[in-house]
N, CA, C and O atoms as a MOPAC input file, in Angstrom:
PM7 MOZYME 1SCF
protein

 N     91.51900 1   104.10100 1   106.23800 1
 C     91.96300 1   103.16500 1   107.31800 1
 C     90.87700 1   102.36200 1   107.84300 1
 O     89.74000 1   102.81400 1   107.98000 1
 N     91.22500 1   101.13100 1   108.15100 1
 C     90.32500 1   100.01700 1   108.52600 1
 C     90.78300 1    99.84300 1   109.98900 1
 O     91.99800 1    99.77800 1   110.17500 1
 N     89.98500 1    99.76400 1   111.01200 1
 C     90.18800 1    99.47300 1   112.32500 1
 C     89.10600 1    98.49100 1   112.92500 1
 O     87.92300 1    98.82500 1   112.98300 1
 N     89.49000 1    97.45900 1   113.30000 1
 C     88.81300 1    96.36700 1   113.84000 1
 C     89.06600 1    96.08500 1   115.24400 1
 O     90.24000 1    96.07800 1   115.61700 1
 N     88.01900 1    95.82200 1   116.17900 1
 C     88.35300 1    95.48000 1   117.50300 1
 C     87.33600 1    94.48700 1   118.13000 1
 O     86.12700 1    94.69700 1   118.03000 1
 N     87.80600 1    93.46500 1   118.73900 1
 C     87.09300 1    92.53300 1   119.62600 1
 C     86.06700 1    91.80000 1   118.74500 1
 O     84.85400 1    91.87100 1   118.94000 1
 N     86.66700 1    91.06500 1   117.72200 1
 C     85.58300 1    90.28100 1   117.00300 1
 C     86.48600 1    89.07500 1   116.11300 1
 O     87.67800 1    88.81300 1   116.27300 1
 N     85.66800 1    88.53000 1   115.27400 1
 C     86.08000 1    87.41300 1   114.41700 1
 C     85.76300 1    87.71100 1   113.04900 1
 O     84.60200 1    87.99400 1   112.75400 1
 N     86.76900 1    87.67500 1   112.08800 1
 C     86.32200 1    87.80400 1   110.67300 1
 C     86.78500 1    86.52900 1   109.92000 1
 O     87.97600 1    86.22100 1   109.97900 1
 N     85.97500 1    85.82800 1   109.26700 1
 C     86.32800 1    84.62800 1   108.58100 1
 C     85.77700 1    84.68800 1   107.10400 1
 O     84.57400 1    84.76900 1   106.85900 1
 N     86.66600 1    84.64700 1   106.23500 1
 C     86.17100 1    84.77200 1   104.82400 1
 C     85.87300 1    83.35600 1   104.30600 1
 O     86.69000 1    82.43900 1   104.38900 1
 N     84.58700 1    83.23200 1   103.73700 1
 C     84.14600 1    81.98400 1   103.36300 1
 C     84.00700 1    81.87800 1   101.83400 1
 O     83.56100 1    80.85800 1   101.30800 1
 N     84.41700 1    83.00600 1   101.10300 1
 C     84.15200 1    83.03500 1    99.65700 1
 C     85.25800 1    82.01700 1    99.02100 1
 O     86.24300 1    81.58600 1    99.61900 1
 N     84.91400 1    81.75500 1    97.79900 1
 C     85.71400 1    80.77400 1    97.17200 1
 C     87.00200 1    81.22900 1    96.93100 1
 O     87.88200 1    80.38800 1    96.74600 1
 N     87.30200 1    82.56600 1    96.89500 1
 C     88.69000 1    83.12600 1    96.40400 1
 C     89.56000 1    83.07100 1    97.69400 1
 O     90.78400 1    83.13900 1    97.58500 1
 N     88.99000 1    82.95400 1    98.86100 1
 C     89.55100 1    83.01000 1   100.13200 1
 C     90.35000 1    84.17700 1   100.70200 1
 O     91.03500 1    84.18600 1   101.72500 1
 N     90.09000 1    85.30000 1    99.70800 1
 C     90.71900 1    86.56000 1   100.24700 1
 C     90.08600 1    87.17800 1   101.29700 1
 O     88.89200 1    87.45100 1   101.17600 1
 N     90.75000 1    87.48000 1   102.43400 1
 C     90.27700 1    88.35300 1   103.65100 1
 C     90.33000 1    89.93300 1   102.94600 1
 O     89.42700 1    90.74100 1   103.16200 1
 N     91.31900 1    90.19900 1   102.21700 1
 C     91.52800 1    91.62400 1   101.50600 1
 C     92.27800 1    91.33300 1   100.35000 1
 O     93.25700 1    90.58700 1   100.33400 1
 N     91.75700 1    91.99100 1    99.28400 1
 C     92.21900 1    91.97200 1    98.01000 1
 C     92.70700 1    93.55100 1    97.68500 1
 O     91.85900 1    94.32100 1    97.23300 1
 N     93.75300 1    93.91400 1    97.86200 1
 C     94.27300 1    95.27000 1    97.78400 1
 C     94.97700 1    95.61000 1    96.52200 1
 O     96.20200 1    95.50200 1    96.47700 1
 N     94.24100 1    96.04400 1    95.41300 1
 C     94.69500 1    96.10800 1    94.21400 1
 C     94.14000 1    97.26700 1    93.46700 1
 O     92.96200 1    97.57900 1    93.64000 1
 N     94.97400 1    97.99100 1    92.57100 1
 C     94.42000 1    99.03500 1    91.73000 1
 C     93.40300 1    98.49800 1    90.79400 1
 O     93.35400 1    97.28500 1    90.59200 1
 N     92.58000 1    99.32600 1    90.20500 1
 C     91.59100 1    98.91200 1    89.32200 1
 C     91.96900 1    99.14800 1    87.82100 1
 O     92.95400 1    99.79600 1    87.46800 1
 N     91.15500 1    98.60200 1    87.05700 1
 C     91.62100 1    98.57800 1    85.59000 1
 C     90.90200 1    99.66200 1    84.84300 1
 O     90.93500 1    99.59900 1    83.61400 1
 N     90.21800 1   100.70600 1    85.45000 1
 C     89.65700 1   101.94600 1    84.97400 1
 C     88.50500 1   101.54300 1    84.02500 1
 O     88.07300 1   102.40100 1    83.25500 1
 N     87.97700 1   100.30300 1    84.02400 1
 C     86.84400 1    99.72600 1    83.37600 1
 C     85.60600 1   100.43200 1    83.66600 1
 O     84.76600 1   100.57600 1    82.77800 1
 N     85.43300 1   100.87000 1    84.81100 1
 C     84.30900 1   101.63800 1    85.39700 1
 C     84.17700 1   103.06600 1    85.14700 1
 O     83.29300 1   103.75800 1    85.65100 1
 N     85.19000 1   103.54100 1    84.25900 1
 C     85.13900 1   105.01900 1    84.07300 1
 C     85.96200 1   105.85300 1    85.01300 1
 O     85.94300 1   107.06800 1    84.81600 1
 N     86.67900 1   105.38600 1    86.00100 1
 C     87.49600 1   106.22200 1    86.81400 1
 C     88.76000 1   105.73100 1    87.11800 1
 O     88.99500 1   104.52200 1    87.11800 1
 N     89.69200 1   106.68000 1    87.40700 1
 C     90.96900 1   106.16200 1    87.55000 1
 C     91.87600 1   105.77500 1    86.23200 1
 O     91.35000 1   105.70500 1    85.12200 1
 N     93.13400 1   105.55400 1    86.41600 1
 C     93.86300 1   105.25900 1    85.32300 1
 C     94.48400 1   103.80300 1    85.58000 1
 O     95.09000 1   103.47700 1    86.60100 1
 N     94.22500 1   102.98600 1    84.46700 1
 C     94.80500 1   101.68800 1    84.66000 1
 C     96.22600 1   101.57800 1    84.80500 1
 O     96.99100 1   102.11200 1    84.00200 1
 N     96.72200 1   100.73300 1    86.05600 1
 C     98.15800 1   100.69700 1    86.24000 1
 C     98.70800 1   102.00100 1    87.01800 1
 O     99.90500 1   102.17400 1    87.24800 1
 N     97.71800 1   102.86700 1    87.38200 1
 C     98.26300 1   104.13200 1    88.08400 1
 C     97.43400 1   104.34300 1    89.37500 1
 O     97.83900 1   105.16400 1    90.19800 1
 N     96.47900 1   103.76000 1    89.56200 1
 C     95.67600 1   104.03700 1    90.84200 1
 C     95.53300 1   103.00200 1    91.87200 1
 O     94.46100 1   102.47200 1    92.16300 1
 N     96.78600 1   102.71500 1    92.46400 1
 C     96.73600 1   101.66700 1    93.53800 1
 C     95.96100 1   102.05600 1    94.83800 1
 O     95.69600 1   103.21500 1    95.15600 1
 N     95.64500 1   100.98300 1    95.52000 1
 C     94.92700 1   101.25400 1    96.60700 1
 C     95.98500 1   101.45000 1    97.93700 1
 O     97.08800 1   100.90500 1    97.98000 1
 N     95.50200 1   102.22600 1    98.88400 1
 C     96.23900 1   102.35200 1   100.10900 1
 C     95.43800 1   102.02000 1   101.34800 1
 O     94.50200 1   102.68800 1   101.78700 1
 N     95.90400 1   100.95900 1   101.82900 1
 C     95.18200 1   100.60600 1   103.24200 1
 C     95.91600 1   100.54500 1   104.38900 1
 O     96.98500 1    99.93500 1   104.40700 1
 N     95.45400 1   101.13100 1   105.40200 1
 C     96.04900 1   101.05900 1   106.69500 1
 C     94.99500 1   100.28600 1   107.61700 1
 O     93.88000 1   100.76100 1   107.83300 1
 N     95.40600 1    99.10000 1   108.12900 1
 C     94.60100 1    98.08200 1   108.64500 1
 C     95.10800 1    97.77100 1   110.00200 1
 O     96.22600 1    97.26800 1   110.11800 1
 N     94.30100 1    98.05600 1   111.14000 1
 C     94.66500 1    97.74700 1   112.47700 1
 C     93.64300 1    96.81000 1   113.10000 1
 O     92.44800 1    97.10600 1   113.13500 1
 N     94.14700 1    95.63800 1   113.60800 1
 C     93.27500 1    94.66900 1   114.22400 1
 C     93.66600 1    94.56100 1   115.65800 1
 O     94.79400 1    94.18200 1   115.97200 1
 N     92.68100 1    94.91500 1   116.61300 1
 C     92.92000 1    94.79700 1   117.97300 1
 C     91.93100 1    93.69700 1   118.55600 1
 O     90.72300 1    93.81700 1   118.34900 1
 N     92.45100 1    92.59300 1   119.30500 1
 C     91.70000 1    91.56600 1   119.88200 1
 C     90.82000 1    91.04600 1   118.86500 1
 O     89.61200 1    90.93500 1   119.07700 1
 N     91.37300 1    90.71200 1   117.73800 1
 C     90.58300 1    90.10400 1   116.48600 1
 C     91.11700 1    88.80700 1   116.15300 1
 O     92.29800 1    88.59500 1   116.42400 1
 N     90.48000 1    87.97700 1   115.64900 1
 C     90.72600 1    86.77000 1   115.22100 1
 C     90.32000 1    86.77500 1   113.60200 1
 O     89.13900 1    86.73600 1   113.25700 1
 N     91.39400 1    86.82700 1   112.66700 1
 C     91.27000 1    86.89600 1   111.25600 1
 C     91.42100 1    85.70400 1   110.47900 1
 O     92.35600 1    85.01100 1   110.87900 1
 N     90.84300 1    85.27600 1   109.56200 1
 C     91.01300 1    83.97800 1   108.82700 1
 C     90.91900 1    84.41300 1   107.20000 1
 O     89.92100 1    84.93200 1   106.70100 1
 N     91.98700 1    84.13800 1   106.57900 1
 C     91.98100 1    84.32300 1   105.11100 1
 C     93.15900 1    84.91300 1   104.64200 1
 O     93.94400 1    85.40800 1   105.45100 1
 N     93.41400 1    84.92700 1   103.29000 1
 C     94.46000 1    85.43500 1   102.82500 1
 C     94.39200 1    86.82300 1   102.23500 1
 O     93.31700 1    87.24300 1   101.80600 1
 N     95.53900 1    87.58900 1   102.19000 1
 C     95.49200 1    89.07200 1   101.74100 1
 C     96.56300 1    89.03300 1   100.60500 1
 O     97.63500 1    88.42900 1   100.65500 1
 N     96.09400 1    89.76900 1    99.59200 1
 C     96.93000 1    90.11400 1    98.42400 1
 C     97.10500 1    91.57500 1    98.27300 1
 O     96.15000 1    92.30000 1    98.55000 1
 N     98.18900 1    92.07300 1    97.87600 1
 C     98.45400 1    93.57000 1    97.53700 1
 C     99.33300 1    93.52200 1    96.19000 1
 O    100.38100 1    92.89700 1    96.02400 1
 N     98.64900 1    94.33800 1    95.27000 1
 C     99.39800 1    94.36100 1    94.07600 1
 C    100.49200 1    95.31600 1    94.12100 1
 O    100.58600 1    96.06900 1    95.09000 1
 N    101.38100 1    95.36300 1    93.10500 1
 C    102.73800 1    96.12700 1    93.13300 1
 C    102.45600 1    97.66600 1    93.02600 1
 O    103.41500 1    98.42700 1    93.15300 1
 N    101.16600 1    98.18900 1    92.79400 1
 C    100.98700 1    99.65700 1    92.93000 1
 C    100.17500 1   100.07800 1    94.01300 1
 O     99.79700 1   101.24500 1    94.11500 1
 N     99.84200 1    99.05100 1    94.95200 1
 C     99.07900 1    99.43200 1    96.13200 1
 C    100.03700 1    99.18200 1    97.39100 1
 O    101.16500 1    98.69300 1    97.33300 1
 N     99.35300 1    99.62200 1    98.56200 1
 C    100.10300 1    99.53000 1    99.82000 1
 C     99.13200 1    98.97700 1   100.88300 1
 O     97.92200 1    99.19600 1   100.83900 1
 N     99.74900 1    98.23400 1   101.86000 1
 C     99.03800 1    97.66200 1   102.95800 1
 C    100.07900 1    97.92500 1   104.09800 1
 O    101.23500 1    97.51200 1   104.00900 1
 N     99.65100 1    98.57900 1   105.09100 1
 C    100.14500 1    98.80900 1   106.51800 1
 C     99.37400 1    98.17800 1   107.64000 1
 O     98.50100 1    98.82100 1   108.22300 1
 N     99.66700 1    96.93900 1   107.96200 1
 C     98.82800 1    96.04700 1   108.85300 1
 C     99.57800 1    95.96400 1   110.25800 1
 O    100.77400 1    95.75200 1   110.45800 1
 N     98.62000 1    96.17500 1   111.12000 1
 C     99.12500 1    95.95100 1   112.65200 1
 C     98.26900 1    95.06300 1   113.42400 1
 O     97.07500 1    95.35300 1   113.49900 1
 N     98.72400 1    93.98400 1   114.03200 1
 C     98.09700 1    93.11200 1   114.90100 1
 C     98.43200 1    93.45700 1   116.27800 1
 O     99.60800 1    93.55000 1   116.62700 1
 N     97.41000 1    93.66100 1   117.11800 1
 C     97.54300 1    94.19700 1   118.48600 1
 C     96.73700 1    93.50800 1   119.44800 1
 O     95.88400 1    92.74900 1   118.98800 1
 N     96.83200 1    93.61500 1   120.67700 1
 C     95.95600 1    93.22300 1   121.76000 1
 C     95.52400 1    91.84600 1   121.66500 1
 O     94.34000 1    91.55900 1   121.83900 1
 N     96.47300 1    90.90100 1   121.37900 1
 C     96.16600 1    89.52200 1   121.34000 1
 C     95.40500 1    89.10900 1   120.09800 1
 O     94.68700 1    88.11100 1   120.14800 1
 N     95.50600 1    89.73200 1   119.11900 1
 C     94.88900 1    89.33800 1   117.75300 1
 C     95.75200 1    88.11200 1   117.08900 1
 O     96.96300 1    87.90400 1   117.16600 1
 N     94.84300 1    87.44800 1   116.48500 1
 C     95.47400 1    86.16500 1   115.65900 1
 C     95.06600 1    86.27400 1   114.25600 1
 O     93.89400 1    86.44700 1   113.92000 1
 N     96.09600 1    86.16600 1   113.40300 1
 C     95.74700 1    86.13300 1   111.92100 1
 C     96.24300 1    84.81100 1   111.38000 1
 O     97.42900 1    84.50300 1   111.50000 1
 N     95.36000 1    84.01900 1   110.78400 1
 C     95.43500 1    82.71800 1   110.22900 1
 C     95.37900 1    82.92900 1   108.65400 1
 O     94.28600 1    83.04300 1   108.09900 1
 N     96.54300 1    82.98000 1   107.95600 1
 C     96.45500 1    83.17400 1   106.51600 1
 C     97.88200 1    83.64000 1   105.95700 1
 O     98.89600 1    83.52500 1   106.64500 1
 N     97.89200 1    84.18500 1   104.63900 1
 C     99.06700 1    84.52000 1   104.10600 1
 C     98.74400 1    85.95100 1   103.68700 1
 O     97.59900 1    86.38600 1   103.56500 1
 N     99.98700 1    86.71400 1   103.45700 1
 C     99.99600 1    87.93600 1   102.66800 1
 C    101.08400 1    87.82200 1   101.55100 1
 O    102.22300 1    87.37300 1   101.68100 1
 N    100.50600 1    88.31300 1   100.45300 1
 C    101.47500 1    88.25300 1    99.25600 1
 C    101.34600 1    89.31200 1    98.40500 1
 O    100.22300 1    89.74200 1    98.14200 1
 N    102.49900 1    89.87800 1    97.85600 1
 C    102.59500 1    90.96900 1    96.88500 1
 C    102.42200 1    90.22000 1    95.47700 1
 O    103.15600 1    89.28000 1    95.17200 1
 N    101.47200 1    90.66600 1    94.69600 1
 C    101.33900 1    90.30100 1    93.38800 1
 C    101.55500 1    91.18600 1    92.34900 1
 O    101.48300 1    92.37400 1    92.66400 1
 N    101.81500 1    90.91000 1    91.11900 1
 C    101.92100 1    91.82100 1    89.96000 1
 C    100.61800 1    92.60200 1    89.73200 1
 O     99.52300 1    92.05000 1    89.84100 1
 N    100.75300 1    93.83700 1    89.42700 1
 C     99.63600 1    94.68000 1    89.08800 1
 C     99.14300 1    94.22300 1    87.60300 1
 O     99.92800 1    94.20200 1    86.65500 1
 N     97.92400 1    93.90000 1    87.50100 1
 C     97.27100 1    93.30100 1    86.35900 1
 C     97.46900 1    94.27400 1    84.99300 1
 O     97.35200 1    93.80200 1    83.86300 1
 N     97.77100 1    95.63200 1    85.23100 1
 C     97.89700 1    96.59800 1    84.21700 1
 C     99.23500 1    97.09500 1    84.07000 1
 O     99.49000 1    98.12600 1    83.44900 1
 N    100.10400 1    96.36400 1    84.64100 1
 C    101.57000 1    96.63900 1    84.44200 1
 C    102.01600 1    97.93000 1    85.02100 1
 O    103.00200 1    98.47200 1    84.52000 1
 N    101.38400 1    98.50000 1    86.04600 1
 C    101.82500 1    99.71000 1    86.64900 1
 C    103.14300 1    99.67900 1    87.33600 1
 O    103.72600 1    98.63800 1    87.64000 1
 N    103.57900 1   100.88800 1    87.56200 1
 C    104.99400 1   101.04100 1    88.18800 1
 C    104.96500 1   100.69500 1    89.64000 1
 O    104.16000 1   101.27200 1    90.37100 1
 N    105.77700 1    99.80300 1    90.10900 1
 C    105.70700 1    99.23100 1    91.38300 1
 C    106.02600 1   100.41100 1    92.41300 1
 O    106.77400 1   101.32400 1    92.06500 1
 N    105.48700 1   100.38400 1    93.60100 1
 C    105.72300 1   101.25800 1    94.70600 1
 C    106.67200 1   100.45600 1    95.72600 1
 O    106.80900 1    99.24700 1    95.54100 1
 N    107.24000 1   100.99700 1    96.64800 1
 C    107.97200 1   100.37900 1    97.64000 1
 C    107.09500 1   100.25400 1    98.84500 1
 O    106.06800 1   100.92200 1    98.95600 1
 N    107.48100 1    99.43400 1    99.70900 1
 C    106.62900 1    99.24700 1   101.02200 1
 C    105.10700 1    98.79400 1   100.80600 1
 O    104.17900 1    99.21200 1   101.49800 1
 N    104.98000 1    97.90000 1    99.77000 1
 C    103.76400 1    97.27000 1    99.41700 1
 C    103.00700 1    96.70200 1   100.60800 1
 O    101.81600 1    96.92000 1   100.83100 1
 N    103.87900 1    95.89100 1   101.41100 1
 C    103.09400 1    95.24700 1   102.62900 1
 C    103.93200 1    95.25000 1   103.79800 1
 O    104.85300 1    94.44700 1   103.95500 1
 N    103.61800 1    96.15300 1   104.62400 1
 C    104.41800 1    96.35100 1   105.84100 1
 C    103.51600 1    95.77900 1   106.98600 1
 O    102.36000 1    96.16700 1   107.15900 1
 N    104.14300 1    94.80800 1   107.77000 1
 C    103.39400 1    94.02800 1   108.77600 1
 C    104.10700 1    94.36400 1   110.13700 1
 O    105.32900 1    94.37300 1   110.28700 1
 N    103.25900 1    94.61400 1   111.01900 1
 C    103.77400 1    94.85000 1   112.53900 1
 C    102.80300 1    93.88600 1   113.42000 1
 O    101.57500 1    93.95200 1   113.36400 1
 N    103.49100 1    93.02900 1   114.19900 1
 C    102.83000 1    92.12300 1   115.17000 1
 C    103.35500 1    92.61200 1   116.65100 1
 O    104.50800 1    92.47500 1   117.06000 1
 N    102.39300 1    93.13800 1   117.27900 1
 C    102.54800 1    93.60600 1   118.58100 1
 C    102.86100 1    92.32700 1   119.63800 1
 O    102.66900 1    91.15500 1   119.31500 1
 N    103.29000 1    92.67800 1   120.73300 1
 C    103.21900 1    91.60200 1   121.80400 1
 C    101.92800 1    90.94000 1   122.13700 1
 O    100.86700 1    91.54500 1   122.29100 1
 N    102.09300 1    89.67300 1   122.23600 1
 C    100.69900 1    89.09200 1   122.54900 1
 C     99.91400 1    88.58600 1   121.34500 1
 O     99.07400 1    87.69500 1   121.46800 1
 N    100.20400 1    89.18200 1   120.14300 1
 C     99.54600 1    88.85400 1   118.98700 1
 C    100.20900 1    87.70400 1   118.27100 1
 O    101.36500 1    87.37100 1   118.53000 1
 N     99.36500 1    87.02700 1   117.25100 1
 C    100.13000 1    85.82000 1   116.58300 1
 C     99.61800 1    85.81100 1   115.23000 1
 O     98.45700 1    86.11600 1   114.96000 1
 N    100.60700 1    85.41100 1   114.26000 1
 C    100.33200 1    85.20800 1   112.81200 1
 C    100.63100 1    83.70200 1   112.60100 1
 O    101.77500 1    83.27100 1   112.74700 1
 N     99.59600 1    82.91000 1   112.25700 1
 C     99.75200 1    81.53100 1   111.90100 1
 C     99.79600 1    81.35500 1   110.32300 1
 O     98.74500 1    81.44500 1   109.68800 1
 N    100.86700 1    81.13500 1   109.75600 1
 C    101.05100 1    80.97200 1   108.34400 1
 C    100.26800 1    79.82300 1   107.81200 1
 O    100.27300 1    78.75600 1   108.42600 1
 N     99.53700 1    79.98600 1   106.61400 1
 C     98.83500 1    78.84500 1   106.05200 1
 C     99.53600 1    78.73000 1   104.60400 1
 O     99.03100 1    77.94800 1   103.79800 1
 N    100.58600 1    79.41300 1   104.26600 1
 C    101.17200 1    79.07900 1   102.98200 1
 C    102.36900 1    80.21700 1   103.03200 1
 O    102.42100 1    81.08300 1   103.90500 1
 N    103.26000 1    80.08600 1   102.02400 1
 C    104.27200 1    80.99600 1   101.84300 1
 C    103.89000 1    82.49700 1   101.74800 1
 O    102.77900 1    82.80600 1   101.31500 1
 N    104.68400 1    83.33200 1   102.09700 1
 C    104.36800 1    84.74800 1   101.96800 1
 C    105.40600 1    85.57800 1   101.39500 1
 O    106.59500 1    85.25700 1   101.42100 1
 N    104.93200 1    86.71500 1   100.84100 1
 C    106.05600 1    87.71000 1   100.39000 1
 C    105.51900 1    89.05700 1   100.86700 1
 O    104.41400 1    89.46900 1   100.51200 1
 N    106.34200 1    89.73700 1   101.69100 1
 C    105.95600 1    91.09600 1   102.13700 1
 C    107.21800 1    92.07400 1   102.08300 1
 O    108.35100 1    91.64400 1   101.86900 1
 N    106.92600 1    93.44800 1   102.30000 1
 C    108.04800 1    94.34300 1   102.16900 1
 C    108.87300 1    94.34400 1   103.41900 1
 O    110.09800 1    94.25600 1   103.33700 1
 N    108.24500 1    94.44300 1   104.60600 1
 C    108.97300 1    94.35300 1   105.94800 1
 C    108.13300 1    93.86600 1   107.02200 1
 O    106.91300 1    93.76400 1   106.88500 1
 N    108.72000 1    93.57400 1   108.04100 1
 C    108.15600 1    92.89400 1   109.24800 1
 C    108.70500 1    93.29100 1   110.57700 1
 O    109.90400 1    93.12800 1   110.80500 1
 N    107.92200 1    93.79200 1   111.44600 1
 C    108.32700 1    94.05500 1   112.79800 1
 C    107.66800 1    93.07600 1   113.72600 1
 O    106.44900 1    93.17300 1   113.87100 1
 N    108.32400 1    92.15300 1   114.36600 1
 C    107.63400 1    91.14100 1   114.95900 1
 C    107.98100 1    91.14500 1   116.63100 1
 O    109.01300 1    90.69000 1   117.12400 1
 N    107.04300 1    91.66900 1   117.24900 1
 C    107.13400 1    91.69500 1   118.69100 1
 C    106.16700 1    90.54300 1   119.39100 1
 O    106.02800 1    90.41600 1   120.60800 1
 N    105.61500 1    89.84400 1   118.51700 1
 C    104.60700 1    88.71300 1   118.97600 1
 C    105.15800 1    87.39100 1   118.52800 1
 O    106.35100 1    87.09000 1   118.58500 1
 N    104.14300 1    86.58700 1   118.05600 1
 C    104.49400 1    85.24000 1   117.69500 1
 C    104.22400 1    84.90700 1   116.24500 1
 O    103.12700 1    85.22400 1   115.78400 1
 N    105.11800 1    84.29800 1   115.47700 1
 C    104.78900 1    83.78600 1   114.15500 1
 C    104.91900 1    82.18800 1   114.15600 1
 O    105.98600 1    81.66500 1   114.47700 1
 N    103.96200 1    81.53900 1   113.84000 1
 C    103.82300 1    80.03600 1   113.79900 1
 C    104.06500 1    79.87200 1   112.31800 1
 O    103.17500 1    80.17300 1   111.52300 1
 N    105.32900 1    79.36900 1   111.88200 1
 C    105.53800 1    79.17800 1   110.38200 1
 C    104.89800 1    78.06500 1   109.78000 1
 O    104.57600 1    78.08900 1   108.59200 1
 N    104.67200 1    76.99100 1   110.59600 1
 C    103.96200 1    75.74400 1   110.16600 1
 C    104.64000 1    75.22100 1   108.86700 1
 O    103.96100 1    74.64400 1   108.01800 1
 N    105.91100 1    75.41100 1   108.71600 1
 C    106.68800 1    74.81200 1   107.59900 1
 C    106.62400 1    75.77100 1   106.33600 1
 O    107.02500 1    75.38800 1   105.23700 1
 N    106.15200 1    76.91000 1   106.52700 1
 C    106.07600 1    77.84700 1   105.41900 1
 C    107.12800 1    78.90400 1   105.60600 1
 O    107.76400 1    78.87000 1   106.65900 1
 N    107.39000 1    79.81600 1   104.74400 1
 C    108.40100 1    81.12400 1   104.82100 1
 C    107.76300 1    82.29900 1   104.57100 1
 O    106.70400 1    82.35100 1   103.94500 1
 N    108.39100 1    83.35100 1   105.06200 1
 C    108.07900 1    84.72600 1   104.72600 1
 C    109.17600 1    85.31000 1   104.01000 1
 O    110.24400 1    85.36800 1   104.62000 1
 N    109.13100 1    85.73700 1   102.88000 1
 C    110.18700 1    86.43700 1   101.99500 1
 C    109.93200 1    87.89300 1   102.08000 1
 O    108.81500 1    88.34300 1   101.82600 1
 N    111.06100 1    88.74900 1   102.47700 1
 C    111.06100 1    90.07400 1   102.67000 1
 C    111.58600 1    90.68200 1   101.36400 1
 O    112.26400 1    90.00000 1   100.59600 1
 N    111.28000 1    91.95400 1   101.10800 1
 C    111.59400 1    92.83900 1    99.97600 1
 C    113.15700 1    92.77700 1    99.68300 1
 O    113.59800 1    92.87500 1    98.53800 1
 N    113.88500 1    92.62300 1   100.69700 1
 C    115.40200 1    92.62700 1   100.54300 1
 C    115.89000 1    91.35700 1   100.25200 1
 O    117.11100 1    91.21200 1   100.19600 1
 N    115.11200 1    90.36200 1   100.04800 1
 C    115.38900 1    88.97000 1    99.86100 1
 C    115.68600 1    87.99600 1   100.94600 1
 O    116.01400 1    86.83200 1   100.71600 1
 N    115.54000 1    88.59900 1   102.35000 1
 C    115.59000 1    87.70100 1   103.45200 1
 C    114.50800 1    86.73400 1   103.40700 1
 O    113.37300 1    87.08500 1   103.08400 1
 N    114.80100 1    85.51700 1   103.71700 1
 C    113.72300 1    84.42900 1   103.91200 1
 C    113.67300 1    84.00100 1   105.44100 1
 O    114.62900 1    83.49600 1   106.02900 1
 N    112.54800 1    84.24300 1   105.95600 1
 C    112.34300 1    83.81300 1   107.43800 1
 C    111.51800 1    82.52600 1   107.38000 1
 O    110.58800 1    82.32300 1   106.60000 1
 N    111.98200 1    81.68400 1   108.31100 1
 C    111.50900 1    80.32200 1   108.58600 1
 C    111.42000 1    79.73900 1   109.89500 1
 O    111.01000 1    78.58600 1   110.03000 1

């Protein structure tokens, strides 16, 4: 579980990933390629977050923005590099009242509970059931 409160996180790396939530290839001698996805529960309270998040098909992200948090970026589900079996609910996003998600590109997530604000900026969010939000 990752819990951040009252701060600003800006990724300045060339890959622009705020978080890269993916299983490993087992090249370092642990785990099984395609079978050891990451599981992340991420809570941001009174935070400003800048950057993109990717979650591979064998990993999970449960992300909550609360207490006037702002997220500027994208969240996308990507294929697992080792062809692992996909899990459900890869990317579950909750935006509480007073918090804001400013999209900087198109997104794919499993599900969304939005009690705050999403500024689409001309982009879309595609849910696992095929619903496209814009």
